[in-house]
All heavy atoms as an XYZ file, in Angstrom:
858
protein
N      26.775      1.751     18.497
C      25.858      1.443     19.572
C      24.600      0.817     18.970
O      23.969      1.402     18.090
C      25.528      2.721     20.326
C      24.686      2.508     21.534
S      24.701      4.035     22.485
C      23.170      3.870     23.316
N      24.214     -0.354     19.436
C      23.032     -1.000     18.875
C      21.750     -0.280     19.269
O      21.698      0.444     20.259
C      23.078     -2.409     19.469
C      23.921     -2.303     20.682
C      24.868     -1.157     20.455
N      20.732     -0.500     18.463
C      19.427      0.105     18.742
C      18.846     -0.493     20.021
O      19.103     -1.650     20.344
C      18.486     -0.138     17.570
N      18.067      0.280     20.754
C      17.454     -0.272     21.973
C      16.478     -1.385     21.618
O      15.820     -1.354     20.585
C      16.735      0.929     22.588
C      16.574      1.914     21.495
C      17.692      1.660     20.517
N      16.397     -2.353     22.497
C      15.509     -3.488     22.259
C      14.069     -3.095     22.555
O      13.796     -2.359     23.500
C      15.920     -4.654     23.135
C      17.261     -5.206     22.740
C      17.578     -6.435     23.530
N      18.745     -7.078     22.938
C      19.028     -8.337     23.103
N      18.266     -9.086     23.856
N      20.083     -8.856     22.540
N      13.172     -3.625     21.726
C      11.761     -3.296     21.885
C      11.171     -3.959     23.119
O      10.318     -3.385     23.795
C      11.001     -3.743     20.639
C       9.553     -3.340     20.635
C       8.891     -3.653     19.313
C       7.445     -3.221     19.340
N       6.779     -3.454     18.064
N      11.632     -5.179     23.410
C      11.109     -5.935     24.552
C      12.232     -6.152     25.565
O      13.351     -6.493     25.189
C      10.570     -7.291     24.094
C       9.496     -7.186     23.046
C       9.750     -7.559     21.728
C       8.215     -6.737     23.360
C       8.757     -7.487     20.763
C       7.226     -6.658     22.407
C       7.505     -7.032     21.098
O       6.522     -6.953     20.151
N      11.950     -6.002     26.841
C      12.979     -6.223     27.861
C      13.403     -7.703     27.915
O      12.633     -8.606     27.581
C      12.306     -5.820     29.173
C      10.921     -5.406     28.858
C      10.685     -5.560     27.404
N      14.630     -7.928     28.346
C      15.160     -9.290     28.444
C      14.337    -10.157     29.394
O      14.181    -11.359     29.161
C      16.625     -9.266     28.898
C      17.551     -8.751     27.809
O      17.191     -8.860     26.624
O      18.640     -8.250     28.158
N      13.826     -9.555     30.462
C      13.018    -10.323     31.417
C      11.768    -10.893     30.739
O      11.378    -12.033     30.995
C      12.600     -9.458     32.616
C      13.758     -8.936     33.450
C      14.414     -7.695     32.856
O      13.752     -6.943     32.113
O      15.605     -7.490     33.116
N      11.142    -10.086     29.876
C       9.960    -10.546     29.159
C      10.324    -11.688     28.213
O       9.608    -12.686     28.127
C       9.324     -9.397     28.381
C       8.121     -9.761     27.495
C       6.979    -10.309     28.342
C       7.679     -8.562     26.697
N      11.443    -11.561     27.542
C      11.896    -12.621     26.635
C      12.106    -13.923     27.394
O      11.630    -14.978     26.982
C      13.213    -12.229     25.971
C      13.098    -11.091     25.016
C      14.476    -10.653     24.551
N      14.379     -9.469     23.748
C      14.857     -9.366     22.525
N      15.502    -10.363     21.990
N      14.708     -8.261     21.843
N      12.820    -13.834     28.500
C      13.112    -15.041     29.283
C      11.837    -15.662     29.842
O      11.660    -16.883     29.810
C      14.075    -14.701     30.417
C      15.454    -14.306     29.931
C      16.285    -13.654     31.018
O      15.823    -13.443     32.134
N      17.534    -13.315     30.685
N      10.929    -14.830     30.320
C       9.679    -15.334     30.885
C       8.825    -15.994     29.809
O       8.237    -17.058     30.028
C       8.907    -14.194     31.542
C       7.672    -14.656     32.285
C       7.023    -13.504     32.968
N       6.712    -12.469     31.974
C       5.617    -11.739     31.994
N       4.752    -11.865     32.955
N       5.393    -10.836     31.059
N       8.774    -15.381     28.623
C       7.973    -15.931     27.530
C       8.505    -17.288     27.082
O       7.737    -18.229     26.892
C       7.959    -14.952     26.360
N       9.816    -17.397     26.941
C      10.417    -18.669     26.522
C      10.215    -19.722     27.605
O       9.877    -20.878     27.303
C      11.911    -18.478     26.176
C      12.593    -19.804     25.960
C      12.060    -17.592     24.948
N      10.407    -19.337     28.850
C      10.219    -20.293     29.953
C       8.765    -20.776     30.000
O       8.497    -21.969     30.170
C      10.615    -19.655     31.275
C      10.618    -20.635     32.445
C      11.128    -20.021     33.737
N      10.338    -18.868     34.146
C      10.793    -17.614     34.182
N      12.035    -17.343     33.839
N      10.022    -16.623     34.573
N       7.821    -19.851     29.814
C       6.411    -20.211     29.806
C       6.109    -21.194     28.683
O       5.397    -22.184     28.881
C       5.552    -18.948     29.653
C       4.053    -19.101     29.764
C       3.669    -19.628     31.143
C       3.388    -17.760     29.512
N       6.685    -20.958     27.510
C       6.476    -21.872     26.380
C       7.079    -23.242     26.684
O       6.460    -24.268     26.451
C       7.091    -21.290     25.101
C       6.956    -22.217     23.920
C       5.775    -22.264     23.186
C       7.997    -23.055     23.547
C       5.632    -23.120     22.111
C       7.865    -23.924     22.473
C       6.682    -23.947     21.755
O       6.553    -24.810     20.695
N       8.306    -23.262     27.209
C       9.004    -24.523     27.472
C       8.289    -25.356     28.539
O       8.243    -26.567     28.447
C      10.429    -24.251     27.949
C      11.390    -23.986     26.833
C      12.810    -23.996     27.402
N      13.762    -24.171     26.351
C      14.067    -25.342     25.798
N      13.500    -26.424     26.188
N      14.970    -25.408     24.843
N       7.770    -24.696     29.567
C       7.178    -25.418     30.695
C       5.727    -25.832     30.441
O       5.185    -26.617     31.206
C       7.273    -24.571     31.958
C       8.700    -24.366     32.423
C       8.820    -23.395     33.585
O       7.804    -22.765     33.967
O       9.946    -23.253     34.102
N       5.126    -25.315     29.369
C       3.735    -25.653     29.081
C       3.638    -27.031     28.436
O       4.462    -27.404     27.608
C       3.130    -24.626     28.128
O       3.093    -23.367     28.728
N       2.613    -27.778     28.856
C       2.374    -29.080     28.249
C       0.879    -29.285     28.156
O       0.207    -29.304     29.197
C       3.025    -30.192     29.073
C       3.019    -31.522     28.358
O       3.207    -31.519     27.124
O       2.822    -32.545     29.028
N       0.299    -29.333     27.021
C       0.906    -29.342     25.692
C       1.388    -27.944     25.322
O       0.971    -26.956     25.922
C      -0.236    -29.780     24.776
C      -1.471    -29.325     25.492
C      -1.144    -29.434     26.972
N       2.270    -27.889     24.325
C       2.830    -26.607     23.901
C       1.721    -25.693     23.384
O       0.876    -26.113     22.606
C       3.871    -26.809     22.797
C       5.060    -27.633     23.242
C       5.847    -26.880     24.285
C       7.049    -27.696     24.720
N       7.429    -27.449     26.077
N       1.722    -24.440     23.835
C       0.679    -23.514     23.376
C       0.941    -23.066     21.936
O       2.054    -23.162     21.431
C       0.809    -22.336     24.338
C       2.223    -22.379     24.792
C       2.615    -23.831     24.801
N      -0.106    -22.576     21.301
C       0.036    -21.987     19.972
C       0.793    -20.676     20.163
O       0.416    -19.841     21.005
C      -1.348    -21.747     19.338
C      -1.221    -21.032     18.005
C      -2.090    -23.055     19.189
N       1.847    -20.503     19.408
C       2.719    -19.333     19.592
C       1.940    -18.040     19.409
O       2.125    -17.083     20.168
C       3.933    -19.413     18.646
C       4.859    -20.557     19.091
C       4.689    -18.096     18.609
C       6.049    -20.805     18.205
N       1.052    -18.016     18.435
C       0.297    -16.781     18.179
C      -0.549    -16.395     19.387
O      -0.581    -15.230     19.788
C      -0.583    -16.966     16.947
C      -1.275    -15.705     16.517
C      -2.000    -15.885     15.213
C      -2.632    -14.562     14.802
N      -3.330    -14.682     13.538
N      -1.210    -17.364     20.002
C      -2.052    -17.076     21.177
C      -1.202    -16.638     22.369
O      -1.559    -15.709     23.089
C      -2.869    -18.299     21.547
C      -4.121    -18.371     20.767
C      -5.183    -19.206     21.461
N      -6.067    -19.675     20.406
C      -6.102    -20.912     19.947
N      -5.359    -21.832     20.481
N      -6.911    -21.234     18.964
N      -0.113    -17.336     22.582
C       0.779    -16.978     23.688
C       1.326    -15.572     23.492
O       1.396    -14.781     24.442
C       1.922    -17.994     23.813
C       2.918    -17.762     24.934
C       2.221    -17.779     26.296
C       4.025    -18.805     24.883
N       1.695    -15.241     22.259
C       2.214    -13.900     21.961
C       1.157    -12.836     22.245
O       1.465    -11.778     22.805
C       2.681    -13.834     20.513
N      -0.074    -13.119     21.874
C      -1.156    -12.163     22.136
C      -1.347    -11.961     23.633
O      -1.545    -10.842     24.101
C      -2.460    -12.657     21.501
C      -2.487    -12.558     20.000
C      -3.700    -13.246     19.383
O      -4.505    -13.846     20.122
O      -3.814    -13.185     18.145
N      -1.281    -13.056     24.400
C      -1.449    -12.953     25.852
C      -0.324    -12.141     26.487
O      -0.543    -11.423     27.462
C      -1.486    -14.347     26.470
C      -2.727    -15.139     26.117
C      -2.626    -16.594     26.564
O      -1.578    -17.043     27.020
N      -3.719    -17.329     26.422
N       0.879    -12.271     25.944
C       2.031    -11.559     26.502
C       2.202    -10.158     25.927
O       3.008     -9.378     26.418
C       3.311    -12.369     26.254
C       3.377    -13.717     26.955
C       4.581    -14.510     26.460
C       3.449    -13.529     28.461
N       1.471     -9.866     24.862
C       1.571     -8.538     24.245
C       2.816     -8.357     23.402
O       3.365     -7.255     23.334
N       3.280     -9.437     22.757
C       4.447     -9.349     21.874
C       4.044     -9.823     20.481
O       3.026    -10.487     20.301
C       5.641    -10.192     22.398
C       6.085     -9.700     23.753
C       5.307    -11.664     22.441
N       4.858     -9.498     19.517
C       4.609     -9.931     18.146
C       4.901    -11.430     18.046
O       5.894    -11.908     18.597
C       5.500     -9.148     17.183
C       5.087     -9.286     15.762
N       5.465    -10.349     14.991
C       4.303     -8.497     14.982
C       4.942    -10.216     13.778
N       4.231     -9.092     13.743
N       4.034    -12.180     17.347
C       4.230    -13.630     17.261
C       5.577    -14.039     16.665
O       6.195    -15.014     17.119
C       3.082    -14.099     16.363
C       2.060    -13.032     16.438
C       2.784    -11.760     16.724
N       6.062    -13.303     15.658
C       7.354    -13.652     15.061
C       8.495    -13.411     16.039
O       9.491    -14.133     16.037
C       7.598    -12.871     13.767
C       6.925    -13.479     12.566
C       7.306    -14.939     12.331
O       8.506    -15.258     12.266
O       6.386    -15.760     12.221
N       8.372    -12.388     16.866
C       9.396    -12.135     17.880
C       9.467    -13.326     18.841
O      10.548    -13.844     19.125
C       9.102    -10.849     18.639
N       8.308    -13.772     19.307
C       8.271    -14.914     20.217
C       8.807    -16.164     19.533
O       9.583    -16.918     20.129
C       6.842    -15.150     20.715
C       6.647    -16.343     21.650
C       7.536    -16.218     22.885
C       5.185    -16.475     22.044
N       8.423    -16.383     18.286
C       8.901    -17.544     17.548
C      10.434    -17.512     17.425
O      11.109    -18.528     17.610
C       8.253    -17.584     16.163
C       8.598    -18.825     15.373
C       7.806    -18.909     14.070
N       6.436    -19.320     14.358
C       5.365    -18.539     14.221
N       5.492    -17.301     13.791
N       4.166    -18.988     14.507
N      10.996    -16.347     17.155
C      12.460    -16.217     17.051
C      13.134    -16.472     18.396
O      14.197    -17.096     18.453
C      12.841    -14.833     16.517
C      12.526    -14.684     15.054
O      12.467    -15.661     14.307
N      12.308    -13.460     14.625
N      12.545    -15.979     19.482
C      13.117    -16.211     20.816
C      13.136    -17.700     21.129
O      14.114    -18.214     21.662
C      12.325    -15.489     21.888
C      12.243    -14.005     21.738
C      13.054    -13.198     20.991
C      11.281    -13.149     22.346
N      12.646    -11.901     21.101
C      11.563    -11.830     21.926
C      10.211    -13.369     23.197
C      10.820    -10.734     22.340
C       9.464    -12.271     23.608
C       9.769    -10.970     23.181
N      12.050    -18.377     20.775
C      11.962    -19.818     21.050
C      12.993    -20.574     20.215
O      13.690    -21.462     20.718
C      10.533    -20.332     20.779
C       9.574    -19.743     21.818
C      10.480    -21.849     20.790
C       8.104    -19.945     21.499
N      13.114    -20.221     18.947
C      14.113    -20.868     18.084
C      15.520    -20.661     18.622
O      16.332    -21.587     18.629
C      14.027    -20.314     16.665
C      12.852    -20.803     15.895
C      12.855    -20.198     14.512
N      11.700    -20.644     13.760
C      11.233    -20.017     12.700
N      11.813    -18.919     12.260
N      10.178    -20.483     12.061
N      15.827    -19.431     19.047
C      17.164    -19.156     19.567
C      17.419    -19.955     20.842
O      18.499    -20.495     21.044
C      17.331    -17.657     19.833
C      18.759    -17.263     20.190
C      19.713    -17.565     19.053
O      19.501    -17.131     17.931
N      20.771    -18.305     19.334
N      16.423    -20.051     21.707
C      16.561    -20.836     22.931
C      16.783    -22.309     22.607
O      17.609    -22.969     23.247
C      15.316    -20.660     23.809
C      15.458    -21.363     25.141
O      16.297    -20.914     25.946
O      14.750    -22.361     25.357
N      16.077    -22.818     21.613
C      16.269    -24.208     21.209
C      17.676    -24.428     20.661
O      18.305    -25.451     20.935
C      15.217    -24.608     20.170
C      13.830    -24.722     20.742
C      12.762    -24.877     19.673
O      12.965    -24.520     18.518
N      11.608    -25.408     20.070
N      18.195    -23.476     19.904
C      19.564    -23.580     19.386
C      20.564    -23.552     20.537
O      21.538    -24.312     20.540
C      19.848    -22.441     18.401
N      20.311    -22.698     21.529
C      21.212    -22.601     22.673
C      21.224    -23.881     23.501
O      22.217    -24.210     24.135
C      20.826    -21.418     23.571
C      21.097    -20.077     22.911
O      21.826    -20.034     21.902
O      20.559    -19.061     23.410
N      20.106    -24.608     23.492
C      20.013    -25.857     24.254
C      20.359    -27.086     23.407
O      20.158    -28.212     23.844
C      18.608    -26.014     24.846
C      18.371    -25.142     26.026
N      17.868    -23.865     25.922
C      18.594    -25.351     27.343
C      17.777    -23.333     27.122
N      18.213    -24.204     28.015
N      20.853    -26.877     22.185
C      21.262    -27.983     21.339
C      20.116    -28.756     20.721
O      20.298    -29.888     20.286
N      18.945    -28.162     20.664
C      17.782    -28.825     20.080
C      17.599    -28.485     18.609
O      16.836    -29.134     17.917
C      16.527    -28.437     20.862
C      16.580    -28.857     22.318
C      15.509    -28.189     23.154
O      14.608    -27.525     22.590
O      15.572    -28.322     24.390
N      18.266    -27.431     18.149
C      18.209    -27.012     16.740
C      19.630    -26.837     16.249
O      20.489    -26.354     16.970
C      17.509    -25.666     16.591
C      16.040    -25.672     16.832
C      15.490    -24.288     16.555
N      15.390    -24.065     15.130
C      14.241    -24.089     14.459
N      13.125    -24.312     15.097
N      14.207    -23.871     13.179
N      19.840    -27.198     14.990
C      21.180    -27.061     14.429
C      21.172    -26.222     13.159
O      22.182    -26.139     12.470
C      21.765    -28.451     14.150
C      21.858    -29.285     15.397
C      20.926    -30.278     15.649
C      22.841    -29.048     16.337
C      20.996    -31.038     16.804
C      22.921    -29.795     17.498
C      21.992    -30.795     17.727
N      20.044    -25.587     12.866
C      19.938    -24.782     11.653
C      20.277    -23.309     11.875
O      20.213    -22.515     10.949
C      18.534    -24.909     11.051
C      17.445    -24.428     11.995
O      17.695    -24.395     13.212
O      16.348    -24.086     11.511
N      20.650    -22.953     13.087
C      21.067    -21.580     13.362
C      22.103    -21.599     14.469
O      22.150    -22.523     15.274
C      19.876    -20.697     13.715
C      19.202    -20.999     15.035
C      17.963    -20.141     15.211
O      17.068    -20.185     14.380
N      17.916    -19.381     16.272
N      22.960    -20.565     14.497
C      24.027    -20.540     15.506
C      23.490    -20.253     16.906
O      22.441    -19.631     17.074
C      24.935    -19.404     15.031
C      24.055    -18.529     14.202
C      23.021    -19.426     13.596
N      24.253    -20.695     17.897
C      23.881    -20.419     19.279
C      24.214    -18.966     19.613
O      24.934    -18.293     18.872
C      24.629    -21.346     20.248
O      26.032    -21.052     20.153
C      24.373    -22.809     19.942
N      23.706    -18.505     20.735
C      23.991    -17.136     21.173
C      25.489    -16.947     21.390
O      26.045    -15.908     21.027
C      23.208    -16.827     22.464
O      21.809    -17.009     22.202
C      23.447    -15.414     22.937
N      26.140    -17.959     21.942
C      27.591    -17.871     22.161
C      28.331    -17.762     20.832
O      29.296    -16.983     20.713
C      28.077    -19.088     22.941
N      27.896    -18.517     19.824
C      28.529    -18.438     18.505
C      28.338    -17.061     17.887
O      29.259    -16.503     17.282
C      27.947    -19.495     17.562
C      28.329    -20.912     17.949
O      29.308    -21.074     18.712
O      27.647    -21.854     17.479
N      27.151    -16.499     18.048
C      26.862    -15.178     17.501
C      27.742    -14.126     18.165
O      28.306    -13.253     17.501
C      25.366    -14.834     17.673
C      24.519    -15.757     16.792
C      25.095    -13.372     17.354
C      23.034    -15.673     17.062
N      27.874    -14.212     19.490
C      28.716    -13.251     20.212
C      30.182    -13.391     19.817
O      30.886    -12.396     19.648
C      28.549    -13.438     21.718
C      27.193    -13.000     22.222
C      26.956    -13.355     23.675
O      27.866    -13.918     24.321
O      25.851    -13.074     24.157
N      30.650    -14.634     19.650
C      32.042    -14.844     19.240
C      32.266    -14.316     17.832
O      33.278    -13.670     17.558
C      32.401    -16.327     19.301
C      33.844    -16.583     18.919
C      34.226    -18.052     18.941
O      33.324    -18.912     19.047
O      35.428    -18.334     18.835
N      31.331    -14.547     16.932
C      31.444    -14.048     15.573
C      31.484    -12.524     15.556
O      32.292    -11.918     14.846
C      30.269    -14.560     14.736
C      30.284    -14.247     13.255
C      31.540    -14.807     12.591
C      29.046    -14.816     12.594
N      30.639    -11.894     16.365
C      30.624    -10.434     16.454
C      31.970     -9.909     16.971
O      32.521     -8.944     16.437
C      29.490    -10.007     17.388
C      29.234     -8.524     17.420
C      28.029     -8.180     18.282
N      26.818     -8.735     17.678
C      25.879     -9.382     18.347
N      25.988     -9.564     19.651
N      24.811     -9.854     17.739
N      32.510    -10.584     17.999
C      33.800    -10.177     18.555
C      34.924    -10.349     17.534
O      35.770     -9.471     17.367
C      34.104    -11.005     19.806
C      35.408    -10.637     20.503
C      35.741    -11.595     21.633
N      35.908    -12.973     21.212
C      37.015    -13.447     20.614
N      38.020    -12.656     20.359
N      37.085    -14.725     20.278
N      34.904    -11.463     16.814
C      35.949    -11.719     15.825
C      35.871    -10.748     14.652
O      36.909    -10.303     14.146
C      35.860    -13.164     15.323
C      36.245    -14.232     16.338
C      35.951    -15.616     15.789
C      37.709    -14.110     16.727
N      34.667    -10.395     14.239
C      34.529     -9.410     13.153
C      35.077     -8.058     13.578
O      35.724     -7.358     12.793
C      33.071     -9.287     12.742
C      32.605    -10.444     11.906
C      31.169    -10.292     11.493
N      30.794    -11.384     10.606
C      29.559    -11.762     10.376
N      28.558    -11.126     10.959
N      29.302    -12.755      9.566
N      34.815     -7.672     14.816
C      35.338     -6.408     15.334
C      36.862     -6.449     15.372
O      37.539     -5.487     14.987
C      34.778     -6.153     16.740
C      35.174     -4.831     17.323
C      34.507     -4.626     18.669
C      34.934     -3.309     19.279
N      34.323     -3.093     20.589
N      37.414     -7.587     15.807
C      38.863     -7.739     15.866
C      39.483     -7.677     14.474
O      40.517     -7.040     14.269
C      39.210     -9.069     16.536
C      40.688     -9.282     16.735
C      40.988    -10.598     17.441
O      40.099    -11.153     18.114
O      42.131    -11.079     17.304
N      38.846     -8.312     13.489
C      39.344     -8.278     12.115
C      39.356     -6.841     11.600
O      40.317     -6.405     10.958
C      38.495     -9.198     11.204
C      38.759     -8.910      9.731
C      38.793    -10.650     11.508
N      38.300     -6.093     11.888
C      38.239     -4.690     11.460
C      39.386     -3.885     12.062
O      40.046     -3.102     11.357
C      36.885     -4.075     11.869
O      35.840     -4.837     11.289
C      36.773     -2.633     11.430
N      39.644     -4.082     13.348
C      40.732     -3.365     14.012
C      42.086     -3.770     13.432
O      42.956     -2.916     13.212
C      40.711     -3.641     15.510
C      39.528     -3.020     16.220
C      39.412     -3.471     17.669
O      40.297     -4.206     18.153
O      38.428     -3.086     18.307
N      42.274     -5.051     13.161
C      43.543     -5.517     12.604
C      43.759     -4.997     11.190
O      44.890     -4.644     10.818
C      43.611     -7.050     12.632
C      43.721     -7.672     14.020
C      43.586     -9.186     13.941
C      45.034     -7.289     14.675
N      42.708     -4.937     10.402
C      42.836     -4.382      9.045
C      43.203     -2.910      9.100
O      44.020     -2.431      8.307
C      41.525     -4.569      8.280
C      41.333     -5.988      7.811
C      40.080     -6.133      6.963
N      39.980     -7.500      6.486
C      38.871     -8.090      6.131
N      37.715     -7.441      6.210
N      38.860     -9.331      5.707
N      42.602     -2.177     10.024
C      42.928     -0.761     10.174
C      44.393     -0.586     10.588
O      45.115      0.242     10.027
C      42.007     -0.130     11.218
C      42.113      1.374     11.293
C      41.059      1.965     12.187
N      39.855      1.148     12.147
C      38.988      1.054     13.129
N      39.147      1.723     14.228
N      37.919      0.282     13.040
N      44.843     -1.408     11.531
C      46.240     -1.338     11.963
C      47.172     -1.714     10.821
O      48.242     -1.106     10.641
C      46.466     -2.258     13.155
N      46.776     -2.704     10.025
C      47.594     -3.128      8.892
C      47.731     -2.004      7.871
O      48.825     -1.781      7.327
C      46.977     -4.371      8.247
C      47.964     -5.125      7.396
O      49.162     -4.944      7.521
N      47.437     -5.968      6.530
N      46.640     -1.283      7.597
C      46.696     -0.154      6.662
C      47.620      0.949      7.183
O      48.380      1.537      6.423
C      45.294      0.404      6.414
C      44.418     -0.499      5.591
C      45.006     -0.782      4.215
O      45.491      0.168      3.554
O      44.987     -1.963      3.805
N      47.574      1.200      8.480
C      48.459      2.212      9.076
C      49.913      1.784      8.933
O      50.783      2.586      8.560
C      48.086      2.446     10.553
C      46.726      3.132     10.645
C      49.157      3.264     11.267
C      46.153      3.186     12.048
N      50.197      0.512      9.195
C      51.566      0.013      9.074
C      52.057      0.045      7.628
O      53.226      0.366      7.374
C      51.665     -1.401      9.636
C      51.513     -1.511     11.145
C      51.440     -2.970     11.568
C      52.661     -0.800     11.853
N      51.184     -0.258      6.674
C      51.572     -0.185      5.257
C      51.924      1.245      4.870
O      52.917      1.491      4.186
C      50.435     -0.682      4.371
C      50.307     -2.169      4.304
C      49.165     -2.531      3.350
C      48.889     -3.999      3.336
N      47.746     -4.345      2.449
N      51.090      2.187      5.313
C      51.349      3.589      4.994
C      52.642      4.063      5.639
O      53.441      4.774      5.009
C      50.177      4.453      5.452
N      52.889      3.653      6.869
C      54.118      4.053      7.563
C      55.340      3.441      6.895
O      56.363      4.120      6.718
C      54.046      3.632      9.032
N      55.255      2.175      6.511
C      56.413      1.546      5.872
C      56.676      2.170      4.513
O      57.841      2.354      4.124
C      56.218      0.034      5.743
O      55.155     -0.260      4.873
N      55.641      2.541      3.775
C      55.843      3.212      2.490
C      56.492      4.575      2.704
O      57.396      4.967      1.951
C      54.511      3.363      1.771
N      56.069      5.289      3.729
C      56.648      6.596      4.025
C      58.126      6.469      4.371
O      58.978      7.175      3.828
C      55.890      7.259      5.181
C      56.536      8.516      5.667
C      56.398      9.702      4.966
C      57.292      8.520      6.832
C      56.995     10.868      5.415
C      57.895      9.683      7.287
C      57.746     10.862      6.578
N      58.456      5.545      5.275
C      59.849      5.401      5.686
C      60.708      4.813      4.574
O      61.891      5.149      4.457
C      59.945      4.551      6.957
C      59.475      5.292      8.177
C      58.387      4.822      8.894
C      60.070      6.466      8.594
C      57.925      5.495     10.016
C      59.626      7.160      9.708
C      58.542      6.677     10.411
N      60.147      3.981      3.743
C      60.908      3.449      2.609
C      61.254      4.566      1.648
O      62.372      4.602      1.107
C      60.109      2.365      1.904
N      60.336      5.490      1.422
C      60.632      6.610      0.521
C      61.644      7.559      1.151
O      62.450      8.169      0.445
C      59.357      7.361      0.167
O      58.845      8.035      1.297
N      61.668      7.687      2.461
C      62.638      8.535      3.147
C      64.045      7.942      3.080
O      65.027      8.662      3.003
C      62.239      8.721      4.608
C      61.042      9.604      4.828
C      61.331     11.057      4.489
O      62.373     11.573      4.922
O      60.505     11.665      3.789
N      64.129      6.637      3.094
C      65.421      5.965      3.102
C      65.923      5.588      1.717
O      67.022      5.075      1.580
C      65.342      4.696      3.967
C      65.021      4.937      5.442
C      64.827      3.607      6.156
C      66.110      5.756      6.109
N      65.155      5.872      0.685
C      65.521      5.498     -0.680
C      66.727      6.318     -1.135
O      66.648      7.541     -1.240
C      64.318      5.734     -1.601
C      64.562      5.227     -3.007
O      65.602      4.574     -3.225
O      63.699      5.462     -3.856
N      67.877      5.661     -1.439
C      69.066      6.399     -1.839
C      68.963      6.996     -3.234
O      69.696      7.928     -3.574
C      70.187      5.350     -1.779
C      69.490      4.045     -1.877
C      68.127      4.244     -1.349
N      68.100      6.528     -4.070
C      67.983      7.067     -5.427
C      67.081      8.286     -5.484
O      67.013      8.939     -6.520
C      67.389      5.988     -6.369
O      66.109      5.620     -5.894
C      68.312      4.771     -6.425
N      66.472      8.617     -4.401
C      65.581      9.768     -4.362
C      66.404     11.049     -4.324
O      67.397     11.157     -3.599
C      64.689      9.651     -3.111
C      63.645     10.706     -3.027
C      62.729     10.407     -1.832
N      62.163     11.642     -1.390
C      62.552     12.327     -0.321
N      63.474     11.848      0.472
N      61.992     13.473     -0.018
N      65.979     12.034     -5.135
C      66.708     13.309     -5.141
C      66.338     14.138     -3.916
O      65.192     14.217     -3.531
C      66.317     14.115     -6.381
C      67.028     13.652     -7.611
C      66.869     14.679     -8.688
N      66.195     14.006     -9.801
C      65.506     14.609    -10.715
N      65.346     15.899    -10.687
N      64.953     13.946    -11.681
N      67.367     14.739     -3.360
C      67.138     15.631     -2.216
C      66.964     17.046     -2.719
O      67.654     17.485     -3.599
C      68.324     15.588     -1.241
C      68.689     14.215     -0.781
C      68.066     13.925      0.530
N      68.390     12.545      0.915
C      67.829     11.953      1.889
N      66.945     12.576      2.602
N      68.105     10.730      2.203
N      66.060     17.775     -2.111
C      65.866     19.153     -2.562
C      66.507     20.150     -1.655
O      67.006     19.917     -0.634
C      64.391     19.471     -2.710
O      63.624     18.968     -1.662
Protein backbone atom coordinates (compact mmCIF):
# COMPACT_ATOMS: atom_id res chain seq x y z
CA UNK A 1 0.00 0.00 0.00
CA UNK A 2 1.55 3.32 -1.00
CA UNK A 3 2.07 6.11 1.49
CA UNK A 4 -0.69 8.72 1.67
CA UNK A 5 -0.11 11.76 -0.48
CA UNK A 6 0.83 14.98 1.26
CA UNK A 7 -1.22 17.15 -1.10
CA UNK A 8 -4.69 16.29 -2.42
CA UNK A 9 -5.09 15.64 -6.15
CA UNK A 10 -7.46 18.60 -6.48
CA UNK A 11 -4.73 20.94 -5.23
CA UNK A 12 -2.24 19.46 -7.68
CA UNK A 13 -4.61 19.87 -10.61
CA UNK A 14 -5.56 23.41 -9.61
CA UNK A 15 -1.92 24.44 -9.16
CA UNK A 16 -0.88 23.08 -12.56
CA UNK A 17 -3.91 24.62 -14.26
CA UNK A 18 -3.16 27.98 -12.61
CA UNK A 19 0.44 27.82 -13.84
CA UNK A 20 -0.59 26.80 -17.38
CA UNK A 21 -3.28 29.48 -17.73
CA UNK A 22 -1.11 32.31 -16.39
CA UNK A 23 0.50 34.67 -18.87
CA UNK A 24 3.26 35.54 -18.28
CA UNK A 25 4.23 32.38 -16.42
CA UNK A 26 4.57 33.01 -12.69
CA UNK A 27 7.73 32.26 -10.74
CA UNK A 28 7.22 28.75 -9.39
CA UNK A 29 8.56 29.64 -5.96
CA UNK A 30 6.07 32.51 -5.53
CA UNK A 31 3.15 30.48 -6.82
CA UNK A 32 4.08 27.63 -4.46
CA UNK A 33 4.17 30.03 -1.52
CA UNK A 34 0.73 31.40 -2.45
CA UNK A 35 -0.70 27.88 -2.67
CA UNK A 36 1.06 26.65 0.47
CA UNK A 37 3.04 23.86 -1.24
CA UNK A 38 6.74 23.14 -1.50
CA UNK A 39 8.28 24.71 -4.62
CA UNK A 40 9.92 21.43 -5.73
CA UNK A 41 6.59 19.63 -5.44
CA UNK A 42 4.97 22.21 -7.71
CA UNK A 43 7.91 22.08 -10.12
CA UNK A 44 7.59 18.26 -10.32
CA UNK A 45 3.82 18.48 -10.92
CA UNK A 46 4.39 20.96 -13.75
CA UNK A 47 7.10 18.79 -15.32
CA UNK A 48 4.88 15.71 -15.14
CA UNK A 49 1.99 17.62 -16.72
CA UNK A 50 4.28 18.81 -19.51
CA UNK A 51 5.41 15.22 -20.13
CA UNK A 52 1.78 14.07 -20.20
CA UNK A 53 0.99 16.74 -22.81
CA UNK A 54 3.98 15.80 -24.99
CA UNK A 55 5.90 18.98 -24.22
CA UNK A 56 8.78 17.18 -22.45
CA UNK A 57 10.55 14.03 -23.51
CA UNK A 58 13.07 13.67 -20.68
CA UNK A 59 10.69 11.80 -18.39
CA UNK A 60 7.95 9.20 -18.85
CA UNK A 61 4.28 10.10 -19.01
CA UNK A 62 1.87 9.15 -16.25
CA UNK A 63 0.45 6.42 -18.48
CA UNK A 64 3.95 5.00 -19.05
CA UNK A 65 4.65 5.03 -15.32
CA UNK A 66 1.39 3.21 -14.57
CA UNK A 67 2.06 0.63 -17.29
CA UNK A 68 5.59 0.07 -16.00
CA UNK A 69 4.26 -0.39 -12.46
CA UNK A 70 1.66 -2.89 -13.71
CA UNK A 71 4.23 -4.82 -15.75
CA UNK A 72 6.67 -5.00 -12.83
CA UNK A 73 3.91 -6.41 -10.63
CA UNK A 74 3.05 -8.95 -13.33
CA UNK A 75 6.71 -9.99 -13.69
CA UNK A 76 6.92 -10.51 -9.92
CA UNK A 77 3.81 -12.71 -9.96
CA UNK A 78 5.09 -14.71 -12.94
CA UNK A 79 8.47 -15.28 -11.30
CA UNK A 80 6.75 -16.51 -8.16
CA UNK A 81 4.57 -18.87 -10.19
CA UNK A 82 7.64 -20.07 -12.10
CA UNK A 83 9.45 -20.88 -8.83
CA UNK A 84 6.42 -22.85 -7.62
CA UNK A 85 6.29 -24.80 -10.89
CA UNK A 86 10.04 -25.55 -10.73
CA UNK A 87 9.69 -26.86 -7.19
CA UNK A 88 6.67 -28.97 -8.13
CA UNK A 89 8.36 -30.43 -11.20
CA UNK A 90 11.46 -31.29 -9.15
CA UNK A 91 9.27 -32.98 -6.55
CA UNK A 92 7.34 -35.03 -9.09
CA UNK A 93 10.49 -35.90 -11.02
CA UNK A 94 12.03 -37.31 -7.85
CA UNK A 95 8.83 -39.29 -7.16
CA UNK A 96 8.86 -40.81 -10.63
CA UNK A 97 12.60 -41.54 -10.76
CA UNK A 98 13.00 -45.32 -11.29
CA UNK A 99 16.55 -45.37 -9.92
CA UNK A 100 15.45 -44.02 -6.58
CA UNK A 101 15.43 -46.56 -3.75
CA UNK A 102 12.12 -47.21 -2.08
CA UNK A 103 12.07 -47.49 1.67
